[in-house]
N, C-alpha and C positions, 0 to 999 in steps of 0.2 A: 527471416531477418528479423523484421517489422515488429515481428511480435518479442523478443528478444530486448528490442528496445522500447518497445510496451512496458514491459517488465519493469527494466532500469526506473523508466519511466516515473512509473506505481511506486519504487524500492524509493526514488527520489521523494513525490509527494508524500508516504506514508511518516518518511523520517520529518518532510517537514514540518506536515500537521502536531508530529507529537516537539518537537522543539516547538510550536508553535504554544503547545498546550502550557510546556512548562513555563516559559517566555511570560505567560499568561497570571498563570499561577505562583511566578516568583516577583514579581515590577511586579503584575497590577495587581494583583488577590483577586483578580475575579474568578468564579470556581464557575459559575456558564457557560463563559466563554469556555474557563480547562473544558468544561464537560460535552461539547458544542466541537474541541476539536480533537476529543478523547473518541466520540463517537465520528465526524470524519473518518482520522484513522481509523478504525473498530471497520469499517465499509471501506473505506479503499484495501486493506487486510482479505475482504474474505472475496472482495472481489481478484483480485492477486489470485486468493488462494483457486479463484474458477478456473480462470485463466491459463492456471499451471496446470490445472484437472483436467480441463477444456485440452490443451496444448498437446499435454503427455496422451493424452487418447485418441489425440491426430495423427503424431507424427512429427510434430513438427520441432521437440522439443526432445534433447534424449535423446537418445542411441535406435541409428533408424534399424529399421527388420531389415534381419539377413536370410 
């Protein structure tokens, strides 16, 4: 159950970072902040991918073995 909550939290962080990048690009026109926000989003996405793979491999996520 904890890993599922962590996945949801990570997804919210990824979406938040994406919207922060959009806001900083449109309102402030600061491409450096936009690049940093997108770098954080990519890092979070990679971490989430690894977390999902570990979850599937250990059987915490997915169908239980029959």
